[in-house]
C-alpha positions as CSV (number, residue, x, y, z in Angstrom):
1,M,1.0,7.0,-16.6
2,I,4.8,6.9,-16.3
3,D,6.5,8.5,-19.3
4,G,9.4,6.9,-21.1
5,I,8.7,3.3,-20.1
6,K,9.3,0.7,-22.8
7,A,9.2,-2.4,-20.6
8,V,7.6,-3.7,-17.5
9,A,9.4,-6.4,-15.4
10,F,7.9,-8.4,-12.5
11,D,9.0,-10.2,-9.5
12,I,7.1,-13.5,-8.9
13,D,6.8,-14.5,-5.3
14,G,4.3,-12.4,-3.5
15,T,3.9,-10.2,-6.6
16,L,2.2,-12.4,-9.1
17,Y,0.4,-14.6,-6.5
18,P,-0.4,-14.1,-2.8
19,Q,2.5,-15.3,-0.6
20,F,0.1,-16.6,2.1
21,R,-1.3,-19.2,-0.4
22,L,2.1,-20.8,-0.6
23,N,2.8,-20.4,3.1
24,T,-0.3,-22.3,4.1
25,R,0.4,-25.1,1.7
26,I,4.0,-25.6,2.8
27,L,3.4,-25.2,6.6
28,F,4.0,-28.9,7.5
29,H,6.8,-29.2,5.0
30,F,8.4,-26.1,6.6
31,I,8.0,-27.5,10.1
32,R,9.4,-30.9,9.1
33,Y,12.5,-29.2,7.7
34,V,12.7,-26.1,9.8
35,N,16.4,-26.6,10.5
36,V,17.2,-26.6,6.8
37,F,15.1,-23.6,6.1
38,Y,16.7,-21.7,9.0
39,H,20.2,-22.3,7.6
40,F,19.0,-21.5,4.0
41,Q,17.5,-18.2,5.2
42,R,20.8,-17.3,6.8
43,V,22.8,-18.2,3.8
44,R,20.5,-16.2,1.5
45,H,20.9,-13.2,3.7
46,Q,24.7,-13.5,3.4
47,L,24.5,-13.9,-0.4
48,R,22.4,-10.7,-0.7
49,R,25.5,-8.9,0.6
50,T,28.0,-10.8,-1.7
51,A,29.5,-9.5,-4.9
52,P,28.3,-11.2,-8.1
53,L,29.5,-14.8,-8.4
54,P,30.2,-17.0,-11.5
55,N,28.3,-19.9,-9.8
56,L,26.0,-18.7,-7.1
57,I,24.3,-22.0,-6.7
58,R,27.6,-23.8,-6.1
59,Y,28.7,-21.2,-3.6
60,Q,25.3,-21.4,-1.8
61,A,25.8,-25.1,-1.4
62,I,29.3,-24.6,0.0
63,L,27.9,-22.2,2.6
64,M,25.1,-24.6,3.4
65,S,27.5,-27.5,3.8
66,E,29.5,-25.4,6.3
67,R,26.5,-24.7,8.4
68,M,25.0,-28.2,8.2
69,K,28.4,-30.0,8.6
70,C,28.1,-32.1,5.5
71,S,29.6,-32.3,2.0
72,T,28.8,-29.7,-0.6
73,E,27.2,-32.4,-2.8
74,Q,24.9,-33.4,0.2
75,A,24.0,-29.8,0.9
76,A,23.1,-29.2,-2.8
77,E,20.9,-32.4,-2.9
78,T,19.2,-31.4,0.4
79,L,18.4,-27.9,-0.9
80,D,17.1,-29.2,-4.2
81,S,14.8,-31.8,-2.5
82,I,13.5,-29.5,0.1
83,A,13.7,-25.9,-1.1
84,Y,13.7,-26.2,-4.9
85,S,12.2,-29.2,-6.7
86,G,10.7,-30.2,-3.3
87,L,8.4,-27.1,-3.5
88,E,7.3,-27.5,-7.1
89,K,4.2,-29.6,-6.3
90,Y,2.9,-26.9,-3.9
91,F,2.5,-24.4,-6.8
92,N,0.2,-26.7,-8.7
93,N,-3.0,-25.3,-7.2
94,I,-1.9,-21.8,-6.3
95,K,-3.8,-19.2,-8.3
96,P,-2.3,-15.8,-9.2
97,F,-3.7,-12.5,-8.2
98,K,-6.9,-11.6,-10.0
99,N,-6.3,-9.8,-13.3
100,V,-2.6,-10.7,-13.6
101,E,-3.0,-12.4,-17.0
102,A,-5.2,-9.6,-18.2
103,T,-2.6,-7.1,-17.2
104,F,0.1,-8.9,-19.1
105,A,-2.1,-9.1,-22.1
106,R,-2.9,-5.4,-22.0
107,L,0.8,-4.5,-21.6
108,K,1.8,-6.6,-24.5
109,A,-1.0,-5.2,-26.7
110,A,0.2,-1.7,-25.7
111,G,3.6,-2.5,-27.1
112,Y,5.6,-2.9,-23.9
113,K,8.2,-5.5,-23.5
114,I,7.5,-7.8,-20.5
115,A,10.0,-9.6,-18.3
116,I,10.3,-11.7,-15.2
117,L,13.1,-11.3,-12.7
118,S,12.9,-13.6,-9.6
119,D,15.4,-14.6,-7.0
120,F,14.1,-18.2,-7.2
121,P,14.0,-20.3,-10.4
122,P,10.9,-19.3,-12.5
123,E,10.7,-22.9,-13.7
124,Q,9.8,-23.9,-10.2
125,K,6.4,-22.4,-10.9
126,G,5.8,-24.6,-13.9
127,E,3.8,-22.9,-16.6
128,M,3.6,-19.8,-14.4
129,W,-0.2,-19.4,-14.8
130,G,-0.1,-19.0,-18.6
131,L,2.1,-15.9,-18.4
132,R,5.2,-17.3,-20.2
133,P,4.0,-16.5,-23.8
134,Y,3.7,-12.8,-22.9
135,C,7.3,-12.6,-21.7
136,D,10.2,-11.3,-23.7
137,K,12.7,-12.4,-21.0
138,I,12.4,-14.7,-18.0
139,L,15.4,-14.4,-15.7
140,S,16.6,-16.0,-12.5
141,A,18.8,-13.9,-10.2
142,E,20.5,-17.1,-9.0
143,K,21.7,-17.8,-12.6
144,I,22.7,-14.2,-13.1
145,G,25.0,-14.6,-10.0
146,A,23.6,-12.1,-7.6
147,L,20.4,-11.9,-5.6
148,K,18.3,-8.8,-5.3
149,P,18.8,-6.0,-4.3
150,S,22.1,-6.1,-6.2
151,K,22.4,-3.4,-8.9
152,Y,24.3,-5.9,-11.0
153,T,21.2,-8.2,-11.3
154,F,18.9,-5.4,-12.4
155,G,21.6,-4.2,-14.8
156,I,21.6,-7.6,-16.5
157,L,17.8,-7.4,-16.8
158,A,18.2,-4.0,-18.6
159,M,20.9,-5.4,-20.8
160,E,18.8,-8.5,-21.7
161,L,15.9,-6.3,-22.7
162,G,18.2,-4.0,-24.7
163,L,17.0,-0.9,-22.8
164,E,18.3,1.7,-20.4
165,P,17.3,1.1,-16.8
166,H,15.2,4.3,-16.7
167,E,13.1,2.8,-19.5
168,I,12.0,-0.1,-17.3
169,L,9.3,-0.3,-14.7
170,Y,10.0,-3.0,-12.1
171,V,7.0,-4.4,-10.2
172,G,7.5,-6.0,-6.8
173,N,6.1,-6.5,-3.3
174,H,9.3,-6.2,-1.3
175,A,10.4,-2.7,-0.3
176,K,14.1,-3.5,0.0
177,Y,14.8,-6.3,-2.5
178,D,12.4,-5.2,-5.3
179,I,11.8,-1.5,-4.9
180,A,15.0,-0.2,-3.4
181,G,17.1,-2.6,-5.6
182,A,15.5,-1.5,-8.9
183,K,15.5,2.1,-7.8
184,N,19.2,2.1,-7.1
185,A,19.8,0.6,-10.5
186,G,18.0,3.5,-12.1
187,M,14.6,1.9,-12.9
188,K,11.1,3.1,-12.2
189,T,9.2,1.1,-9.6
190,A,5.7,-0.1,-8.9
191,Y,5.0,-1.4,-5.4
192,L,2.2,-3.9,-4.6
193,E,1.1,-2.6,-1.2
194,P,0.4,-5.1,1.6
195,L,-2.9,-4.7,3.4
196,W,-1.4,-3.1,6.5
197,R,0.0,-0.2,4.4
198,R,-3.3,0.3,2.8
199,I,-5.1,0.4,6.1
200,F,-2.7,2.8,7.7
201,H,-2.1,4.8,4.5
202,A,1.6,4.1,5.0
203,H,2.6,4.5,1.4
204,L,6.1,3.6,0.4
205,K,7.6,6.9,-0.6
206,E,10.5,5.3,-2.5
207,A,8.2,3.8,-5.1
208,D,7.1,5.7,-8.2
209,I,3.7,4.2,-7.9
210,S,1.9,2.0,-5.4
211,F,-1.1,-0.2,-6.2
212,K,-3.5,-2.4,-4.4
213,S,-4.7,-4.7,-7.2
214,Y,-3.8,-5.4,-10.8
215,R,-6.9,-3.6,-12.0
216,H,-5.6,-0.6,-10.1
217,F,-2.2,-1.1,-11.7
218,Q,-3.7,-1.0,-15.1
219,T,-5.4,2.3,-14.4
220,L,-2.0,3.8,-13.3
221,V,0.2,2.4,-16.0
222,L,-2.1,2.1,-19.1
223,K,-4.1,4.8,-20.6
């Protein structure tokens, strides 16, 4: 149990559902548009090192247009059709990790605030496996104006929850973007360990707690 925690916030991709389930479904889509995804990845890498922006989506389209040699409007339409709304259908049959909803229900019953903070639009995941009703806040880093691991983004999360950063436990699966980002912002962190770390007992020292399943998470966070 981590003392002083009043809210638990979660990443989505790879944290609430297994990333491989999405990757296998979009394989042919990815191969078909590999050039777009390559440029998108490079642009996102650049944006993670950029100061907060008043319109990150617009600036992202500008950077994509420069790489793809097209207009900003064309780049924005391409990104939407391929990387945003174009991926929505692939989430229809993806199931979350076992015991995710039960974890949200137990946290809510225990009096914790619950939030979502994702780099990608949460609405891309539709009803988000029935988790929306449990959430006090659902935030997109893109709309905030800075991608993780920006301290600014996690600071906005704390402000939206009406809490100090140290009163929030952030749960994620990415050591740099989720754990280091939240830790640098003053939050407590919970790391969903990948299989290889569990096999080699290579625990992430920076995380306050590490867990292998949501049942395990419950035993660590809830009495």
